[in-house]
MARTI-562550 format. One record per atom (N, C-alpha, C, CB): residue number from 1; chain; atom name; x, y, z. Coordinates in steps of 0.1 Angstrom, whole numbers, always signed. Glycine has a CB too. Example, Ala and Ser with C-alpha at 12.3 -4.5 7.8 and 13.67 -1.06 7.14 Angstrom:
REM residues 2
> 1|A|N|+132|-57|+78
> 1|A|CA|+123|-45|+78
> 1|A|C|+132|-33|+78
> 1|A|CB|+113|-45|+90
> 2|A|N|+128|-22|+71
> 2|A|CA|+137|-11|+71
> 2|A|C|+129|+0|+79
> 2|A|CB|+141|-6|+57
//
This chain:
REM residues 85
> 1|A|N|-165|+291|+82
> 1|A|CA|-151|+294|+84
> 1|A|C|-144|+291|+71
> 1|A|CB|-145|+287|+96
> 2|A|N|-139|+301|+65
> 2|A|CA|-132|+300|+52
> 2|A|C|-120|+292|+53
> 2|A|CB|-128|+314|+47
> 3|A|N|-112|+292|+64
> 3|A|CA|-100|+285|+65
> 3|A|C|-103|+270|+64
> 3|A|CB|-93|+288|+78
> 4|A|N|-114|+265|+69
> 4|A|CA|-117|+251|+68
> 4|A|C|-121|+247|+54
> 4|A|CB|-129|+247|+78
> 5|A|N|-127|+256|+47
> 5|A|CA|-131|+253|+33
> 5|A|C|-119|+253|+24
> 5|A|CB|-141|+263|+28
> 6|A|N|-109|+260|+27
> 6|A|CA|-97|+260|+19
> 6|A|C|-87|+249|+22
> 6|A|CB|-90|+273|+21
> 7|A|N|-89|+242|+33
> 7|A|CA|-79|+232|+37
> 7|A|C|-78|+221|+27
> 7|A|CB|-83|+226|+51
> 8|A|N|-90|+216|+22
> 8|A|CA|-89|+205|+12
> 8|A|C|-82|+209|-1
> 8|A|CB|-104|+201|+9
> 9|A|N|-85|+220|-7
> 9|A|CA|-77|+223|-19
> 9|A|C|-62|+226|-16
> 9|A|CB|-82|+236|-26
> 10|A|N|-59|+231|-4
> 10|A|CA|-45|+233|-1
> 10|A|C|-38|+219|+1
> 10|A|CB|-43|+242|+12
> 11|A|N|-45|+210|+8
> 11|A|CA|-40|+197|+10
> 11|A|C|-38|+190|-3
> 11|A|CB|-49|+189|+19
> 12|A|N|-48|+190|-12
> 12|A|CA|-46|+183|-25
> 12|A|C|-35|+189|-33
> 12|A|CB|-60|+183|-32
> 13|A|N|-34|+202|-33
> 13|A|CA|-24|+208|-41
> 13|A|C|-10|+205|-35
> 13|A|CB|-26|+224|-42
> 14|A|N|-9|+205|-22
> 14|A|CA|+3|+201|-15
> 14|A|C|+7|+187|-18
> 14|A|CB|+1|+203|+0
> 15|A|N|-2|+178|-19
> 15|A|CA|+1|+164|-22
> 15|A|C|+7|+163|-36
> 15|A|CB|-11|+155|-21
> 16|A|N|+2|+171|-45
> 16|A|CA|+6|+170|-59
> 16|A|C|+19|+177|-63
> 16|A|CB|-5|+175|-68
> 17|A|N|+23|+187|-55
> 17|A|CA|+34|+195|-59
> 17|A|C|+47|+189|-55
> 17|A|CB|+33|+209|-53
> 18|A|N|+57|+192|-63
> 18|A|CA|+71|+188|-59
> 18|A|C|+80|+200|-57
> 18|A|CB|+77|+179|-71
> 19|A|N|+74|+212|-58
> 19|A|CA|+80|+225|-56
> 19|A|C|+82|+228|-41
> 19|A|CB|+73|+236|-63
> 20|A|N|+94|+229|-36
> 20|A|CA|+96|+231|-22
> 20|A|C|+90|+244|-17
> 20|A|CB|+111|+232|-19
> 21|A|N|+89|+255|-25
> 21|A|CA|+83|+267|-21
> 21|A|C|+68|+265|-19
> 21|A|CB|+86|+278|-32
> 22|A|N|+62|+258|-28
> 22|A|CA|+47|+256|-26
> 22|A|C|+45|+246|-14
> 22|A|CB|+41|+249|-39
> 23|A|N|+53|+237|-12
> 23|A|CA|+52|+228|+0
> 23|A|C|+53|+237|+13
> 23|A|CB|+63|+217|+0
> 24|A|N|+62|+246|+13
> 24|A|CA|+64|+255|+25
> 24|A|C|+51|+263|+26
> 24|A|CB|+76|+263|+23
> 25|A|N|+45|+267|+16
> 25|A|CA|+33|+275|+17
> 25|A|C|+22|+267|+23
> 25|A|CB|+28|+280|+3
> 26|A|N|+21|+254|+19
> 26|A|CA|+11|+245|+25
> 26|A|C|+14|+243|+40
> 26|A|CB|+10|+232|+18
> 27|A|N|+27|+241|+44
> 27|A|CA|+31|+240|+58
> 27|A|C|+27|+252|+66
> 27|A|CB|+46|+237|+59
> 28|A|N|+30|+263|+60
> 28|A|CA|+27|+276|+67
> 28|A|C|+12|+278|+69
> 28|A|CB|+33|+288|+60
> 29|A|N|+4|+275|+59
> 29|A|CA|-10|+276|+60
> 29|A|C|-16|+268|+71
> 29|A|CB|-17|+272|+47
> 30|A|N|-12|+255|+71
> 30|A|CA|-17|+246|+81
> 30|A|C|-12|+250|+95
> 30|A|CB|-12|+231|+78
> 31|A|N|+0|+253|+97
> 31|A|CA|+6|+257|+110
> 31|A|C|-1|+270|+115
> 31|A|CB|+21|+259|+109
> 32|A|N|-3|+280|+106
> 32|A|CA|-8|+293|+110
> 32|A|C|-23|+291|+115
> 32|A|CB|-8|+302|+98
> 33|A|N|-31|+283|+108
> 33|A|CA|-45|+281|+112
> 33|A|C|-46|+272|+124
> 33|A|CB|-53|+275|+100
> 34|A|N|-37|+262|+125
> 34|A|CA|-37|+254|+137
> 34|A|C|-34|+262|+150
> 34|A|CB|-26|+243|+136
> 35|A|N|-25|+271|+149
> 35|A|CA|-22|+280|+161
> 35|A|C|-33|+289|+164
> 35|A|CB|-9|+288|+158
> 36|A|N|-41|+293|+155
> 36|A|CA|-51|+303|+158
> 36|A|C|-65|+296|+161
> 36|A|CB|-54|+312|+146
> 37|A|N|-67|+284|+155
> 37|A|CA|-80|+278|+158
> 37|A|C|-80|+266|+167
> 37|A|CB|-86|+274|+145
> 38|A|N|-68|+260|+168
> 38|A|CA|-66|+248|+176
> 38|A|C|-75|+236|+171
> 38|A|CB|-69|+250|+191
> 39|A|N|-79|+237|+158
> 39|A|CA|-86|+225|+152
> 39|A|C|-75|+215|+148
> 39|A|CB|-94|+230|+139
> 40|A|N|-76|+203|+152
> 40|A|CA|-66|+193|+150
> 40|A|C|-65|+189|+135
> 40|A|CB|-69|+180|+157
> 41|A|N|-75|+193|+127
> 41|A|CA|-75|+189|+113
> 41|A|C|-63|+196|+106
> 41|A|CB|-88|+193|+106
> 42|A|N|-59|+208|+110
> 42|A|CA|-48|+215|+104
> 42|A|C|-35|+208|+107
> 42|A|CB|-48|+229|+108
> 43|A|N|-34|+203|+120
> 43|A|CA|-22|+196|+124
> 43|A|C|-21|+182|+117
> 43|A|CB|-22|+194|+139
> 44|A|N|-32|+176|+116
> 44|A|CA|-33|+163|+109
> 44|A|C|-29|+164|+95
> 44|A|CB|-47|+156|+111
> 45|A|N|-35|+174|+88
> 45|A|CA|-32|+176|+74
> 45|A|C|-17|+179|+72
> 45|A|CB|-40|+188|+68
> 46|A|N|-11|+187|+80
> 46|A|CA|+3|+190|+79
> 46|A|C|+11|+177|+81
> 46|A|CB|+7|+200|+90
> 47|A|N|+8|+168|+91
> 47|A|CA|+15|+156|+93
> 47|A|C|+13|+146|+81
> 47|A|CB|+10|+149|+106
> 48|A|N|+1|+146|+75
> 48|A|CA|-1|+137|+64
> 48|A|C|+7|+142|+52
> 48|A|CB|-16|+137|+60
> 49|A|N|+8|+155|+50
> 49|A|CA|+16|+161|+39
> 49|A|C|+30|+157|+41
> 49|A|CB|+14|+176|+38
> 50|A|N|+36|+158|+53
> 50|A|CA|+50|+155|+55
> 50|A|C|+52|+140|+52
> 50|A|CB|+53|+157|+70
> 51|A|N|+43|+131|+55
> 51|A|CA|+44|+117|+51
> 51|A|C|+44|+115|+36
> 51|A|CB|+33|+109|+58
> 52|A|N|+35|+122|+30
> 52|A|CA|+34|+121|+15
> 52|A|C|+47|+125|+9
> 52|A|CB|+22|+129|+9
> 53|A|N|+52|+136|+14
> 53|A|CA|+65|+142|+8
> 53|A|C|+77|+134|+11
> 53|A|CB|+67|+156|+13
> 54|A|N|+76|+126|+22
> 54|A|CA|+88|+118|+25
> 54|A|C|+90|+106|+16
> 54|A|CB|+86|+113|+40
> 55|A|N|+80|+103|+8
> 55|A|CA|+81|+92|-2
> 55|A|C|+89|+97|-14
> 55|A|CB|+67|+86|-6
> 56|A|N|+101|+92|-16
> 56|A|CA|+110|+98|-26
> 56|A|C|+107|+92|-40
> 56|A|CB|+124|+95|-22
> 57|A|N|+99|+83|-41
> 57|A|CA|+96|+77|-54
> 57|A|C|+88|+86|-63
> 57|A|CB|+89|+63|-53
> 58|A|N|+94|+90|-75
> 58|A|CA|+87|+99|-84
> 58|A|C|+74|+93|-90
> 58|A|CB|+96|+103|-95
> 59|A|N|+72|+80|-89
> 59|A|CA|+60|+74|-95
> 59|A|C|+50|+70|-85
> 59|A|CB|+64|+61|-102
> 60|A|N|+53|+74|-72
> 60|A|CA|+43|+70|-61
> 60|A|C|+32|+80|-62
> 60|A|CB|+50|+71|-48
> 61|A|N|+20|+75|-59
> 61|A|CA|+8|+83|-58
> 61|A|C|+5|+86|-44
> 61|A|CB|-5|+77|-65
> 62|A|N|+2|+98|-40
> 62|A|CA|+0|+102|-26
> 62|A|C|-12|+94|-20
> 62|A|CB|-2|+117|-25
> 63|A|N|-22|+91|-28
> 63|A|CA|-34|+84|-23
> 63|A|C|-30|+70|-17
> 63|A|CB|-44|+82|-34
> 64|A|N|-19|+64|-22
> 64|A|CA|-15|+51|-17
> 64|A|C|-10|+53|-3
> 64|A|CB|-4|+45|-26
> 65|A|N|-3|+64|+0
> 65|A|CA|+1|+66|+14
> 65|A|C|-10|+68|+23
> 65|A|CB|+10|+79|+14
> 66|A|N|-21|+75|+19
> 66|A|CA|-33|+77|+28
> 66|A|C|-40|+63|+29
> 66|A|CB|-42|+87|+21
> 67|A|N|-41|+56|+19
> 67|A|CA|-48|+43|+19
> 67|A|C|-40|+33|+28
> 67|A|CB|-48|+37|+5
> 68|A|N|-27|+33|+28
> 68|A|CA|-19|+25|+36
> 68|A|C|-21|+28|+51
> 68|A|CB|-4|+26|+33
> 69|A|N|-22|+41|+54
> 69|A|CA|-24|+45|+68
> 69|A|C|-38|+41|+73
> 69|A|CB|-23|+60|+69
> 70|A|N|-48|+41|+64
> 70|A|CA|-61|+37|+68
> 70|A|C|-62|+22|+70
> 70|A|CB|-71|+41|+57
> 71|A|N|-54|+14|+63
> 71|A|CA|-55|+0|+64
> 71|A|C|-45|-6|+75
> 71|A|CB|-52|-7|+51
> 72|A|N|-35|+1|+79
> 72|A|CA|-24|-4|+87
> 72|A|C|-29|-9|+101
> 72|A|CB|-14|+7|+89
> 73|A|N|-39|-4|+106
> 73|A|CA|-44|-9|+120
> 73|A|C|-58|-15|+120
> 73|A|CB|-44|+3|+129
> 74|A|N|-62|-21|+108
> 74|A|CA|-75|-26|+107
> 74|A|C|-79|-36|+118
> 74|A|CB|-77|-32|+93
> 75|A|N|-70|-46|+120
> 75|A|CA|-73|-57|+130
> 75|A|C|-71|-53|+144
> 75|A|CB|-65|-68|+127
> 76|A|N|-65|-41|+147
> 76|A|CA|-62|-38|+161
> 76|A|C|-72|-29|+167
> 76|A|CB|-49|-30|+161
> 77|A|N|-83|-26|+161
> 77|A|CA|-93|-17|+166
> 77|A|C|-89|-2|+166
> 77|A|CB|-96|-21|+181
> 78|A|N|-78|+1|+161
> 78|A|CA|-73|+15|+160
> 78|A|C|-73|+19|+145
> 78|A|CB|-59|+16|+166
> 79|A|N|-81|+14|+137
> 79|A|CA|-82|+18|+123
> 79|A|C|-86|+33|+122
> 79|A|CB|-91|+10|+115
> 80|A|N|-79|+40|+113
> 80|A|CA|-82|+54|+111
> 80|A|C|-88|+56|+97
> 80|A|CB|-70|+63|+113
> 81|A|N|-97|+65|+96
> 81|A|CA|-103|+69|+83
> 81|A|C|-101|+84|+82
> 81|A|CB|-118|+64|+82
> 82|A|N|-98|+87|+69
> 82|A|CA|-97|+102|+66
> 82|A|C|-108|+106|+57
> 82|A|CB|-83|+104|+60
> 83|A|N|-115|+117|+62
> 83|A|CA|-126|+122|+54
> 83|A|C|-121|+135|+48
> 83|A|CB|-138|+124|+63
> 84|A|N|-121|+136|+35
> 84|A|CA|-117|+148|+27
> 84|A|C|-130|+154|+21
> 84|A|CB|-107|+144|+17
> 85|A|N|-136|+162|+28
> 85|A|CA|-148|+169|+23
> 85|A|C|-157|+174|+33
> 85|A|CB|-155|+160|+13
//
């Protein structure tokens, strides 16, 4: 499925861009494929992008946001890991 293979580059590009038009393109891509395939990975990627974009600091790296989410529930048994690939 080509849409699954394109999700990673769309996600990575979405994390790096500050252009609102390109961010909307990433949102639309994830939403469109989520509606058609019902694969949660598109919904999850969209939610992660929104969290990355909500950080207003121009010097913040998006990887720190993902890392923080992975570590936030380590002791509770609800730790989440994100696999990009």
